[in-house]
Residue frames relative to the residue before (quaternion, step in Angstrom):
aa qw qx qy qz dx dy dz
M 1.0000 0.0000 0.0000 0.0000 0.00 0.00 0.00
T 0.3091 -0.7443 0.5605 0.1907 3.55 -0.86 0.96
Q 0.6595 -0.5317 0.3639 0.3871 3.52 -1.24 0.47
N 0.7117 0.4623 -0.2587 0.4614 3.60 1.16 -0.59
T 0.4221 0.7065 -0.4745 0.3123 3.61 1.22 0.06
A 0.4413 -0.7084 0.4873 0.2569 3.55 -0.80 1.02
I 0.1811 -0.7370 0.6392 0.1240 3.54 -1.24 0.61
P 0.2434 -0.8034 0.5259 0.1371 3.60 -0.42 1.17
M 0.6414 -0.4852 0.4069 0.4331 3.58 -1.29 0.09
V 0.7694 -0.0513 0.0549 0.6343 3.55 1.08 -0.82
D 0.2582 -0.7819 0.5535 0.1253 3.58 -0.93 0.92
L 0.1340 -0.8380 0.5261 0.0549 3.57 0.14 1.30
R 0.5747 0.5658 -0.3963 0.4388 3.61 1.10 -0.45
A 0.6773 0.4704 -0.2908 0.4851 3.57 0.89 -0.91
H 0.6394 0.5533 -0.3289 0.4207 3.56 1.02 -0.77
F 0.7699 0.3804 -0.2026 0.4706 3.58 0.81 -0.99
A 0.4810 0.7077 -0.4307 0.2868 3.63 1.16 -0.42
P 0.7031 0.4562 -0.3100 0.4488 3.68 0.76 -0.82
L 0.7083 0.4461 -0.2477 0.4878 3.59 1.21 -0.44
R 0.3797 0.7831 -0.4480 0.2049 3.57 1.29 -0.17
D 0.7032 0.4629 -0.2874 0.4567 3.61 0.73 -1.01
E 0.6424 0.5194 -0.3233 0.4617 3.59 0.97 -0.83
I 0.6725 0.4931 -0.3003 0.4631 3.58 0.93 -0.87
L 0.6605 0.5010 -0.3192 0.4592 3.60 0.89 -0.86
T 0.6262 0.5173 -0.3335 0.4786 3.59 1.03 -0.72
G 0.6557 0.5203 -0.3035 0.4552 3.55 0.98 -0.86
I 0.6290 0.5220 -0.3333 0.4700 3.58 1.02 -0.78
G 0.6403 0.5317 -0.3209 0.4520 3.56 0.98 -0.84
K 0.6612 0.5058 -0.3106 0.4588 3.57 0.95 -0.82
I 0.6379 0.5107 -0.3307 0.4720 3.57 1.00 -0.79
L 0.6392 0.5126 -0.3265 0.4713 3.60 0.99 -0.77
D 0.6522 0.5097 -0.3152 0.4643 3.58 0.98 -0.81
D 0.7086 0.4503 -0.2601 0.4769 3.58 0.97 -0.87
A 0.2110 -0.8109 0.5092 0.1965 3.57 1.24 -0.57
S 0.4842 0.5958 -0.4755 0.4296 3.56 0.97 0.93
F 0.0373 -0.8783 0.4737 -0.0532 3.53 -0.12 1.33
I 0.7882 0.2353 -0.1000 0.5598 3.59 1.12 -0.62
L 0.8570 0.0218 -0.0429 0.5131 3.58 -1.01 0.93
G 0.3808 0.7314 -0.4726 0.3109 3.53 0.85 1.06
N 0.8075 -0.3175 0.2147 0.4483 3.53 -1.35 -0.31
Q 0.6299 0.5369 -0.3511 0.4378 3.60 0.98 -0.73
G 0.6689 0.4979 -0.3016 0.4623 3.56 0.89 -0.88
R 0.6575 0.5056 -0.3170 0.4600 3.59 0.93 -0.84
A 0.6563 0.5056 -0.3164 0.4621 3.58 0.98 -0.81
L 0.6506 0.5072 -0.3204 0.4656 3.58 0.97 -0.81
E 0.6059 0.5555 -0.3543 0.4457 3.59 0.99 -0.76
A 0.6755 0.4859 -0.2943 0.4701 3.57 0.92 -0.90
E 0.6636 0.5196 -0.3105 0.4396 3.59 0.97 -0.83
V 0.6944 0.4602 -0.2849 0.4742 3.59 0.86 -0.91
A 0.6234 0.5202 -0.3406 0.4741 3.59 1.02 -0.73
G 0.6551 0.5164 -0.3098 0.4563 3.58 0.97 -0.84
L 0.6238 0.5326 -0.3344 0.4640 3.56 1.03 -0.79
S 0.6947 0.4676 -0.2704 0.4750 3.57 0.98 -0.83
G 0.4557 -0.6983 0.4418 0.3309 3.57 1.17 -0.48
V 0.6017 0.5118 -0.3823 0.4794 3.58 1.14 0.65
A 0.6356 -0.6018 0.3570 0.3262 3.55 -1.28 0.35
H 0.8274 0.2662 -0.0721 0.4892 3.56 1.00 -0.80
G 0.0332 -0.7647 0.6431 0.0225 3.54 -1.15 0.77
V 0.0884 -0.7841 0.6139 0.0249 3.57 -1.04 0.80
G 0.2968 -0.7786 0.5300 0.1575 3.57 -0.44 1.19
C 0.0032 -0.7891 0.6141 -0.0169 3.56 -1.16 0.64
A 0.7391 -0.4989 0.2667 0.3658 3.54 -1.33 0.16
S 0.8082 -0.0403 0.0560 0.5849 3.61 1.13 -0.51
G 0.6384 -0.5072 0.4043 0.4145 3.55 -1.28 0.16
T 0.6096 0.5421 -0.3485 0.4617 3.58 1.09 -0.66
D 0.6534 0.4951 -0.3070 0.4834 3.57 0.96 -0.85
A 0.5946 0.5670 -0.3701 0.4336 3.59 1.02 -0.70
L 0.6662 0.4924 -0.2962 0.4753 3.58 0.94 -0.86
M 0.6625 0.5052 -0.3063 0.4604 3.56 0.93 -0.89
L 0.6575 0.5022 -0.3065 0.4707 3.58 0.93 -0.87
A 0.6229 0.5422 -0.3367 0.4524 3.57 1.03 -0.78
L 0.6617 0.5005 -0.3014 0.4699 3.57 0.93 -0.89
R 0.6528 0.5020 -0.3169 0.4706 3.58 0.96 -0.82
A 0.6526 0.5205 -0.3228 0.4461 3.59 0.92 -0.85
L 0.7005 0.4321 -0.2558 0.5071 3.57 1.13 -0.64
E 0.4349 -0.7486 0.4119 0.2842 3.56 1.38 0.25
I 0.3487 0.7044 -0.5179 0.3377 3.52 0.97 1.00
G 0.1556 0.8110 -0.5412 0.1586 3.56 -0.78 1.03
P 0.8387 -0.1673 0.1184 0.5046 3.58 -1.18 -0.55
G 0.7716 0.3149 -0.2680 0.4833 3.53 -0.99 0.96
D 0.6530 0.5050 -0.3061 0.4743 3.57 1.26 -0.36
E 0.2555 -0.7305 0.6104 0.1688 3.54 -1.28 0.52
V 0.1173 -0.7707 0.6249 0.0424 3.53 -1.12 0.79
I 0.3275 -0.7622 0.5304 0.1743 3.57 -0.71 1.08
V 0.0262 0.7935 -0.6029 0.0781 3.56 -0.81 1.11
P 0.5039 -0.6186 0.4877 0.3545 3.61 -1.15 0.44
T 0.4477 -0.6877 0.5001 0.2767 3.56 -1.05 0.72
F 0.7139 0.4265 -0.2454 0.4982 3.59 1.16 -0.57
T 0.5410 0.5447 -0.4659 0.4401 3.54 0.11 1.39
F 0.6865 -0.4411 0.3509 0.4594 3.57 -1.30 -0.06
I 0.6250 -0.6118 0.3536 0.3317 3.55 -1.07 0.82
A 0.5214 0.6779 -0.4137 0.3122 3.62 1.11 -0.53
T 0.6052 0.5747 -0.3670 0.4108 3.60 1.02 -0.72
A 0.7111 0.4166 -0.2476 0.5094 3.58 0.90 -0.90
E 0.5861 0.5846 -0.3674 0.4240 3.60 1.05 -0.70
A 0.6551 0.5338 -0.3185 0.4294 3.55 0.87 -0.95
V 0.6191 0.5341 -0.3370 0.4667 3.57 1.08 -0.74
L 0.6567 0.5031 -0.3045 0.4722 3.58 0.95 -0.84
Y 0.6200 0.5762 -0.3502 0.4012 3.59 0.96 -0.82
V 0.7326 0.3894 -0.2388 0.5047 3.61 1.05 -0.66
G 0.5964 -0.6198 0.3401 0.3802 3.59 1.27 0.21
A 0.5389 0.6085 -0.4087 0.4151 3.60 1.27 0.14
T 0.4725 -0.6723 0.5007 0.2720 3.56 -1.32 0.12
P 0.3033 -0.7387 0.5665 0.2033 3.61 -0.75 0.97
V 0.1611 -0.7613 0.6222 0.0854 3.56 -0.94 0.93
F 0.2787 -0.8066 0.5033 0.1358 3.55 -0.42 1.24
V 0.1014 -0.7780 0.6197 0.0178 3.53 -1.04 0.93
D 0.5127 -0.6475 0.4756 0.3028 3.56 -1.05 0.78
V 0.3611 -0.7373 0.5383 0.1903 3.56 -1.30 0.33
D 0.5837 -0.5507 0.4687 0.3691 3.52 -1.37 0.17
D 0.4374 -0.7361 0.4517 0.2505 3.61 -0.93 0.80
R 0.6351 0.4989 -0.3441 0.4790 3.60 1.26 0.05
F 0.8190 0.2397 -0.0848 0.5143 3.56 0.87 -1.01
Y 0.4157 -0.7758 0.4096 0.2399 3.60 1.33 0.11
A 0.6186 0.5245 -0.3550 0.4649 3.60 1.13 0.52
M 0.6117 -0.5203 0.4341 0.4083 3.55 -1.27 0.30
T 0.3454 -0.7113 0.5710 0.2208 3.56 -1.12 0.69
V 0.6360 -0.5212 0.3993 0.4055 3.55 -1.23 0.42
A 0.6504 0.5176 -0.3176 0.4562 3.59 0.95 -0.87
G 0.6589 0.5134 -0.3087 0.4549 3.58 0.96 -0.82
I 0.6430 0.5122 -0.3139 0.4751 3.55 1.02 -0.81
E 0.6775 0.5094 -0.3086 0.4316 3.57 0.81 -0.99
A 0.6407 0.5343 -0.3266 0.4442 3.58 1.03 -0.74
A 0.6991 0.4747 -0.2657 0.4640 3.60 1.17 -0.52
I 0.5123 0.6620 -0.4176 0.3533 3.61 1.23 -0.19
T 0.0245 -0.7659 0.6424 -0.0125 3.54 -1.02 0.95
P 0.6986 -0.4450 0.3250 0.4565 3.61 -1.22 0.02
R 0.6676 0.4979 -0.3001 0.4652 3.61 1.20 -0.41
T 0.5003 0.6692 -0.4276 0.3451 3.60 1.22 -0.24
K 0.0925 -0.8166 0.5694 0.0207 3.58 -0.83 1.02
A 0.8257 0.0480 0.0197 0.5618 3.59 1.09 -0.59
I 0.2552 -0.7113 0.6347 0.1613 3.50 -1.42 0.35
I 0.0988 -0.7671 0.6286 0.0809 3.58 -1.03 0.78
P 0.1099 -0.7799 0.6140 0.0520 3.61 -0.18 1.21
V 0.2353 -0.7632 0.5892 0.1229 3.58 -1.08 0.78
H 0.3018 -0.7311 0.5867 0.1734 3.55 -0.91 0.99
L 0.0909 -0.8774 0.4700 0.0311 3.53 0.50 1.27
Y 0.8509 0.1388 -0.1499 0.4840 3.53 -1.15 0.87
G 0.6789 -0.4836 0.3018 0.4628 3.63 1.24 0.10
L 0.6199 0.5233 -0.3410 0.4750 3.60 1.30 0.05
P 0.4340 -0.7071 0.4812 0.2829 3.63 -0.68 0.97
A 0.4675 -0.6217 0.5525 0.2994 3.52 -1.23 0.62
D 0.6489 -0.5150 0.3890 0.4029 3.59 -1.32 0.15
M 0.0775 -0.8579 0.5068 0.0336 3.57 0.43 1.21
P 0.6135 0.5273 -0.3899 0.4399 3.68 0.88 -0.59
G 0.6843 0.4740 -0.2834 0.4762 3.59 0.92 -0.89
I 0.6614 0.5072 -0.3097 0.4576 3.58 0.95 -0.85
M 0.6618 0.4998 -0.3191 0.4587 3.60 0.95 -0.80
A 0.6224 0.5241 -0.3443 0.4683 3.59 1.03 -0.69
L 0.6535 0.5045 -0.3059 0.4742 3.57 1.00 -0.84
A 0.6519 0.5203 -0.3166 0.4517 3.59 0.93 -0.87
Q 0.6482 0.5089 -0.3170 0.4694 3.57 0.98 -0.81
K 0.6265 0.5518 -0.3257 0.4438 3.57 1.00 -0.82
H 0.7929 0.3110 -0.1425 0.5042 3.58 0.94 -0.90
G 0.4793 -0.6982 0.4265 0.3176 3.61 1.22 0.10
L 0.4258 0.7146 -0.4453 0.3313 3.58 1.05 0.80
R 0.4247 -0.6637 0.5497 0.2775 3.57 -1.21 0.55
V 0.2062 -0.7781 0.5857 0.0947 3.56 -1.18 0.63
I 0.0783 -0.7596 0.6455 0.0133 3.53 -0.91 1.07
E 0.2473 -0.7786 0.5601 0.1377 3.58 -0.63 1.09
D 0.2351 -0.7316 0.6239 0.1420 3.57 -0.88 0.97
C 0.0337 -0.8374 0.5422 -0.0601 3.54 -0.11 1.40
A 0.2443 0.8336 -0.4785 0.1285 3.59 1.26 0.25
Q 0.7800 0.3212 -0.1623 0.5120 3.59 1.02 -0.80
A 0.7459 0.4676 -0.1781 0.4395 3.58 1.21 -0.04
I 0.2369 0.7813 -0.5526 0.1675 3.62 1.02 0.55
G 0.7739 0.2882 -0.2475 0.5068 3.57 -0.78 1.07
A 0.5306 0.6154 -0.4183 0.4059 3.60 1.23 -0.17
Q 0.1168 -0.8074 0.5781 0.0169 3.57 -1.15 0.67
I 0.1857 -0.7066 0.6595 0.1771 3.50 -1.41 0.26
N 0.8281 -0.1307 0.0328 0.5442 3.56 -0.51 1.20
G 0.7610 -0.4083 0.1889 0.4675 3.54 0.95 0.96
Q 0.6290 0.5157 -0.3407 0.4716 3.61 1.23 -0.13
G 0.4256 -0.7533 0.4515 0.2181 3.54 -0.72 1.11
V 0.5302 -0.5925 0.4904 0.3569 3.55 -1.14 0.64
G 0.6804 0.4394 -0.3673 0.4573 3.51 -1.12 0.78
S 0.7103 0.4459 -0.2464 0.4858 3.57 1.25 -0.39
F 0.5639 0.6167 -0.3879 0.3889 3.60 1.23 -0.14
G 0.7606 0.3789 -0.1915 0.4912 3.56 0.83 -1.04
D 0.7185 -0.3899 0.3359 0.4679 3.54 -1.34 -0.25
I 0.7914 0.0291 0.0451 0.6090 3.53 1.06 -0.89
G 0.1637 -0.7580 0.6209 0.1142 3.57 -1.16 0.67
C 0.1820 -0.8053 0.5612 0.0575 3.57 -0.96 0.90
F 0.1080 -0.8083 0.5787 0.0086 3.55 -0.83 1.08
S 0.2325 -0.7336 0.6214 0.1469 3.52 -1.28 0.57
F 0.1779 -0.7742 0.5980 0.1067 3.55 -1.11 0.76
F 0.1369 0.7872 -0.5747 0.1771 3.58 1.07 0.76
P 0.6523 -0.5904 0.2865 0.3792 3.63 -0.87 0.88
S 0.7301 0.4429 -0.2627 0.4492 3.62 0.94 -0.75
K 0.4705 0.6811 -0.4478 0.3379 3.60 1.25 -0.04
N 0.6924 -0.4723 0.3331 0.4319 3.59 -1.25 0.28
L 0.7202 0.1159 -0.1140 0.6745 3.56 1.25 -0.56
G 0.0624 0.8560 -0.5012 0.1106 3.55 -0.08 1.31
A 0.3989 -0.7031 0.5430 0.2271 3.54 -1.09 0.81
A 0.5164 -0.5780 0.5034 0.3819 3.55 -1.34 -0.23
G 0.7337 0.1870 -0.1544 0.6347 3.51 1.12 0.88
D 0.6989 -0.4326 0.3267 0.4666 3.58 -1.16 -0.42
G 0.1988 0.7588 -0.6093 0.1166 3.51 -1.29 0.44
G 0.0013 -0.8037 0.5950 -0.0037 3.56 -1.19 0.45
M 0.1310 -0.7852 0.5975 0.0961 3.55 -1.31 0.06
V 0.2275 -0.7264 0.6347 0.1335 3.49 -1.26 0.67
V 0.0734 -0.7904 0.6067 0.0425 3.60 -0.94 0.85
T 0.0714 0.7933 -0.5999 0.0755 3.56 -1.12 0.69
A 0.4252 -0.6739 0.5410 0.2691 3.54 -1.26 0.46
D 0.6266 0.5730 -0.3045 0.4316 3.58 1.31 -0.32
A 0.3861 -0.7558 0.4834 0.2144 3.59 -0.49 1.20
E 0.6473 0.5123 -0.3344 0.4546 3.61 1.00 -0.68
L 0.6316 0.5053 -0.3349 0.4833 3.59 1.03 -0.70
E 0.6128 0.5390 -0.3510 0.4591 3.59 1.02 -0.74
R 0.6458 0.5234 -0.3220 0.4531 3.59 0.93 -0.89
K 0.6498 0.5090 -0.3129 0.4699 3.58 0.92 -0.87
L 0.6716 0.5202 -0.2996 0.4342 3.56 0.86 -0.98
R 0.6491 0.5288 -0.3280 0.4376 3.60 0.94 -0.82
G 0.6845 0.4623 -0.2946 0.4806 3.58 0.99 -0.73
L 0.6497 0.5417 -0.3179 0.4282 3.55 0.96 -0.89
R 0.6820 0.4852 -0.3020 0.4564 3.60 0.97 -0.76
N 0.7483 0.3689 -0.1700 0.5245 3.58 1.24 -0.46
H 0.7308 -0.4677 0.2353 0.4380 3.56 0.67 1.21
G 0.6098 -0.5769 0.3583 0.4087 3.59 1.07 0.59
S 0.5470 0.6358 -0.3626 0.4063 3.55 1.19 0.55
W 0.1249 -0.7739 0.6185 0.0546 3.54 -0.93 1.00
Q 0.7357 0.1923 -0.1411 0.6339 3.55 1.38 -0.17
T 0.5965 -0.6230 0.3589 0.3566 3.58 -0.82 1.01
Y 0.8597 0.0507 -0.1184 0.4943 3.52 -0.90 1.17
H 0.5782 0.4719 -0.4089 0.5252 3.57 1.23 0.51
H 0.0438 -0.8203 0.5692 -0.0359 3.59 -0.51 1.19
D 0.1993 -0.8485 0.4858 0.0658 3.53 -0.15 1.34
V 0.7883 0.0726 -0.0153 0.6108 3.58 1.11 -0.70
L 0.6020 -0.5152 0.4389 0.4237 3.55 -1.29 0.14
G 0.0156 -0.8150 0.5786 -0.0275 3.56 -0.60 1.13
Y 0.4739 -0.6599 0.5185 0.2668 3.53 -1.29 -0.38
N 0.3798 -0.6377 0.5987 0.3012 3.52 -1.31 0.26
S 0.2992 0.7613 -0.5046 0.2762 3.57 0.17 1.30
R 0.2695 0.7820 -0.5053 0.2459 3.53 0.49 1.26
L 0.4109 -0.6837 0.5481 0.2517 3.56 -1.02 0.83
D 0.3252 -0.7844 0.4904 0.1961 3.60 -0.53 1.13
E 0.6835 -0.5433 0.3284 0.3602 3.54 -1.25 0.54
M 0.6404 0.5230 -0.3497 0.4406 3.61 0.97 -0.68
Q 0.6606 0.4765 -0.3178 0.4853 3.59 0.92 -0.79
A 0.6387 0.5249 -0.3336 0.4531 3.58 0.96 -0.80
M 0.6450 0.5199 -0.3191 0.4603 3.59 0.99 -0.81
I 0.6459 0.5123 -0.3184 0.4679 3.60 0.95 -0.87
L 0.6630 0.4972 -0.3013 0.4716 3.57 0.94 -0.87
R 0.6484 0.5070 -0.3219 0.4679 3.61 1.03 -0.68
A 0.5996 0.5419 -0.3649 0.4622 3.60 1.13 -0.55
E 0.6987 0.4603 -0.2588 0.4827 3.57 1.08 -0.74
F 0.5743 0.6745 -0.3713 0.2781 3.54 1.00 -0.89
P 0.6643 0.5017 -0.3415 0.4364 3.68 0.83 -0.75
H 0.6964 0.4624 -0.2551 0.4859 3.58 1.24 -0.43
L 0.4011 0.7610 -0.4562 0.2277 3.59 1.26 -0.13
A 0.6477 0.5105 -0.3337 0.4567 3.60 0.88 -0.84
A 0.6548 0.4935 -0.3117 0.4801 3.60 1.00 -0.78
Y 0.6128 0.5344 -0.3520 0.4637 3.59 1.03 -0.74
N 0.6911 0.4738 -0.2835 0.4664 3.58 0.86 -0.94
D 0.6114 0.5279 -0.3496 0.4746 3.57 1.10 -0.64
G 0.6303 0.5326 -0.3292 0.4589 3.58 1.05 -0.74
R 0.6405 0.5086 -0.3174 0.4800 3.56 1.04 -0.75
R 0.6616 0.5011 -0.3071 0.4658 3.58 0.95 -0.84
Q 0.6195 0.5251 -0.3390 0.4750 3.58 1.10 -0.68
A 0.6447 0.5105 -0.3190 0.4713 3.57 0.97 -0.85
A 0.6342 0.5253 -0.3299 0.4616 3.59 1.00 -0.78
G 0.6318 0.5312 -0.3252 0.4615 3.57 1.06 -0.74
W 0.6475 0.5013 -0.3190 0.4771 3.57 1.00 -0.79
Y 0.6166 0.5384 -0.3457 0.4587 3.58 0.98 -0.81
A 0.6680 0.5087 -0.3057 0.4490 3.57 0.84 -0.97
E 0.6533 0.5167 -0.3050 0.4617 3.57 1.04 -0.79
Y 0.7478 0.4241 -0.2275 0.4573 3.58 0.81 -0.99
L 0.7230 0.4214 -0.2462 0.4890 3.60 1.18 -0.49
V 0.3733 0.7519 -0.4783 0.2579 3.59 1.26 0.07
G 0.8121 0.3056 -0.2165 0.4474 3.55 -1.11 0.72
L 0.5822 0.5791 -0.3847 0.4215 3.59 1.24 -0.02
D 0.5606 -0.6124 0.4483 0.3313 3.54 -1.26 0.46
L 0.5188 0.5797 -0.4521 0.4363 3.52 0.42 1.32
Q 0.4032 -0.7001 0.5371 0.2425 3.55 -1.28 0.38
L 0.2836 -0.7701 0.5556 0.1339 3.54 -0.75 1.12
P 0.6250 -0.5273 0.3993 0.4146 3.61 -1.19 0.35
E 0.1380 -0.7711 0.6182 0.0646 3.54 -1.19 0.70
A 0.1022 -0.7643 0.6297 0.0944 3.54 -1.33 0.27
P 0.4873 -0.6492 0.4859 0.3240 3.61 -0.96 0.76
A 0.6484 -0.5045 0.3937 0.4124 3.57 -1.22 0.39
G 0.8044 0.2719 -0.2177 0.4813 3.56 -0.93 0.91
Y 0.6135 0.5386 -0.3455 0.4627 3.59 1.30 -0.08
H 0.2351 -0.7748 0.5780 0.1018 3.58 -0.79 1.09
H 0.1877 -0.8024 0.5650 0.0406 3.55 -0.28 1.40
V 0.1785 -0.8075 0.5538 0.0969 3.61 -0.86 0.92
F 0.3805 -0.8018 0.4286 0.1691 3.59 1.28 0.42
H 0.0005 0.7705 -0.6321 0.0825 3.52 0.45 1.23
Q 0.7613 0.0523 -0.0518 0.6442 3.55 1.16 -0.68
F 0.2454 -0.6941 0.6454 0.2037 3.52 -1.30 0.46
T 0.0005 0.8463 -0.5247 0.0914 3.52 -0.13 1.37
I 0.1279 -0.7807 0.6103 0.0412 3.53 -0.80 1.10
Q 0.2691 -0.7161 0.6092 0.2088 3.54 -1.34 0.22
L 0.1815 0.7758 -0.5920 0.1213 3.56 -0.97 0.82
N 0.5622 -0.6190 0.4412 0.3258 3.53 -1.17 0.67
A 0.7240 0.4164 -0.2313 0.4989 3.57 1.08 -0.76
R 0.1145 0.8582 -0.4946 0.0753 3.57 1.16 0.67
D 0.7227 0.4600 -0.2748 0.4365 3.58 0.69 -1.05
A 0.6311 0.5252 -0.3326 0.4641 3.59 1.06 -0.71
V 0.6580 0.4958 -0.3060 0.4771 3.58 0.98 -0.84
K 0.6363 0.5276 -0.3346 0.4525 3.58 0.94 -0.82
S 0.6620 0.5031 -0.3017 0.4665 3.59 0.94 -0.86
A 0.6539 0.5143 -0.3121 0.4589 3.58 0.98 -0.84
L 0.6403 0.5121 -0.3217 0.4736 3.57 0.98 -0.79
H 0.6459 0.5268 -0.3178 0.4519 3.57 0.92 -0.90
A 0.6457 0.5348 -0.3162 0.4440 3.58 0.98 -0.83
E 0.7131 0.4144 -0.2414 0.5113 3.58 1.19 -0.55
G 0.5690 -0.6228 0.3789 0.3805 3.60 1.24 0.22
I 0.5288 0.6159 -0.4019 0.4236 3.56 1.22 0.48
A 0.3702 -0.7463 0.5135 0.2059 3.55 -0.71 1.08
S 0.0847 0.7386 -0.6688 0.0040 3.52 -1.35 0.40
A 0.1418 -0.8023 0.5764 0.0624 3.59 -1.18 0.37
I 0.3299 -0.7175 0.5773 0.2076 3.54 -1.25 0.49
Y 0.0521 0.7750 -0.6228 0.0940 3.55 -0.49 1.27
Y 0.6557 -0.5007 -0.5636 0.0426 1.64 -0.45 2.52
P 0.4810 -0.7236 0.4148 0.2704 3.60 -0.88 0.92
I 0.7765 0.1938 -0.1170 0.5881 3.60 1.19 -0.49
P 0.3661 -0.7350 0.5214 0.2319 3.61 -0.50 1.11
G 0.6794 -0.5315 0.3288 0.3845 3.55 -1.18 0.57
H 0.6877 0.5046 -0.2987 0.4280 3.57 0.88 -0.91
Q 0.6893 0.4487 -0.2804 0.4950 3.60 1.26 -0.29
Q 0.4663 0.6782 -0.4543 0.3410 3.59 1.24 0.02
K 0.6160 -0.5937 0.3811 0.3505 3.56 -1.06 0.82
M 0.6420 0.5594 -0.3326 0.4053 3.58 0.99 -0.80
F 0.7280 0.3835 -0.2389 0.5156 3.60 1.22 -0.33
A 0.3183 0.7848 -0.4827 0.2231 3.58 1.24 0.32
H 0.6376 0.5494 -0.3282 0.4288 3.58 1.16 -0.56
Q 0.6040 0.5696 -0.3637 0.4224 3.60 1.21 -0.39
A 0.6565 -0.4917 0.3887 0.4197 3.55 -1.27 0.39
Q 0.5693 -0.6228 0.4174 0.3374 3.57 -0.99 0.83
T 0.1670 -0.7815 0.5975 0.0656 3.56 -0.86 1.01
H 0.2446 -0.7659 0.5785 0.1373 3.56 -1.00 0.81
C 0.1127 0.7836 -0.5944 0.1409 3.56 -0.46 1.27
P 0.1100 -0.8657 0.4837 0.0672 3.59 0.46 1.18
V 0.6230 0.5400 -0.3647 0.4328 3.62 0.99 -0.68
A 0.6681 0.4947 -0.3045 0.4650 3.59 0.85 -0.94
E 0.6489 0.5155 -0.3231 0.4569 3.59 0.95 -0.81
H 0.6437 0.5041 -0.3101 0.4851 3.58 1.08 -0.75
L 0.6483 0.5218 -0.3186 0.4538 3.58 0.95 -0.86
A 0.6278 0.5641 -0.3377 0.4167 3.57 0.98 -0.82
E 0.6923 0.4523 -0.2650 0.4959 3.58 1.21 -0.46
R 0.7613 0.4110 -0.1783 0.4688 3.59 1.25 -0.37
V 0.6465 0.5634 -0.3464 0.3804 3.62 1.04 -0.58
L 0.0240 0.7624 -0.6464 0.0191 3.52 -1.20 0.70
S 0.2079 -0.7761 0.5863 0.1031 3.55 -0.77 1.07
L 0.2700 -0.7767 0.5582 0.1103 3.54 -0.85 1.09
P 0.6946 -0.4510 0.3190 0.4608 3.63 -1.16 0.32
M 0.0951 0.7899 -0.5977 0.0989 3.57 -0.94 0.93
F 0.3327 0.6893 -0.5929 0.2502 3.54 -0.71 1.17
P 0.6686 -0.5610 0.3020 0.3834 3.59 -1.09 0.62
E 0.6981 0.4879 -0.2642 0.4525 3.56 1.12 -0.67
L 0.3991 0.7293 -0.4704 0.2960 3.59 1.29 0.01
R 0.2689 -0.7937 0.5316 0.1233 3.57 -0.83 1.02
E 0.6442 -0.5460 0.3728 0.3846 3.55 -1.19 0.58
E 0.6630 0.5051 -0.3296 0.4435 3.60 0.91 -0.79
Q 0.6055 0.5341 -0.3593 0.4680 3.60 1.12 -0.52
I 0.6608 0.4947 -0.3024 0.4767 3.56 0.97 -0.86
A 0.6156 0.5374 -0.3436 0.4628 3.58 1.04 -0.72
R 0.6495 0.5099 -0.3129 0.4693 3.58 1.00 -0.80
I 0.6312 0.5244 -0.3248 0.4703 3.59 0.98 -0.87
A 0.6798 0.4990 -0.2879 0.4539 3.57 0.89 -0.98
T 0.6103 0.5567 -0.3529 0.4395 3.58 1.04 -0.70
V 0.6562 0.4979 -0.3104 0.4745 3.58 0.96 -0.85
I 0.6601 0.5028 -0.3136 0.4618 3.59 0.93 -0.86
R 0.6598 0.5117 -0.3043 0.4586 3.57 0.90 -0.94
R 0.6653 0.5042 -0.3053 0.4582 3.58 0.90 -0.89
T 0.6603 0.5089 -0.3102 0.4570 3.58 1.00 -0.81
L 0.7051 0.4675 -0.2734 0.4577 3.57 0.89 -0.91
H 0.7152 0.4301 -0.2530 0.4894 3.59 1.09 -0.65
G 0.4483 -0.7069 0.4468 0.3158 3.58 1.26 -0.06
């Protein structure tokens, strides 16, 4: 590797290269069978992802955003209802609440673990609150034991946004199995990523599974009988096949990310920045490796000059987005502070130690002047 070789945020070419022949063979078989929607590949993937989460049922859909929307519909949340969401995450979590006609209530996050706290959630509960959507941001689970206890106390439903955390656990229990419903995204850059969009909803509740299957398929549980307003949100067979080719390697992919995180921690030790943390018993799968530092913009510019990618997840908290300007002003000082300090560094299973050493050298040189 030359000093000028670019380092991307995620290297999808390297990721898919070992699976190329298997995937191309699989595409050929699907073409031969001419079964493209709601077929055997999708059903098998549903069982595999549900099993990984530790629940009985999985329902594939078109995207992680749709998974959240379908979950809300299955729980019969709609106009007049409030849903508590973290302000520091991707906009899809709040968007899904709007799609069903409910109101997202933004809550600030913790500055160490990037998730809503139980105290913060409880302070936001009103008589209109119907559900909580905790987000397992960057691959680290939120405080699900505490959140579930709070939800039970107040009679609230819980939808886990697991888009960035497939394979993550708390004391051996998989994300997606704590709440009423867990929602996954298979966007290409995710820890388990398709060659396009895709998502899945998992649940232990057979009645919720039944609702979800109809909702994703035009509100139909029997061909040409449409009982409710549904959606065209089905995970196609080619994406399901690609995801199944990757699925046996997911634990190794996550181990590769954890190894890369360990190298980052080693090479960045002693610098004026905050490294990712995880509470005891929490299994972090490092969808992103996100640091905090005051000199964020200078470091980002220095990395860019050396051909090294970096990203800011997220520069504008949800409560400050223009689309929510009509809502009552929300005060979320931690999220606003994080938006000025966070920087995500390249993170993917194929990342090599020498690449991380090079990244750290640029950061160290920038911070030390």
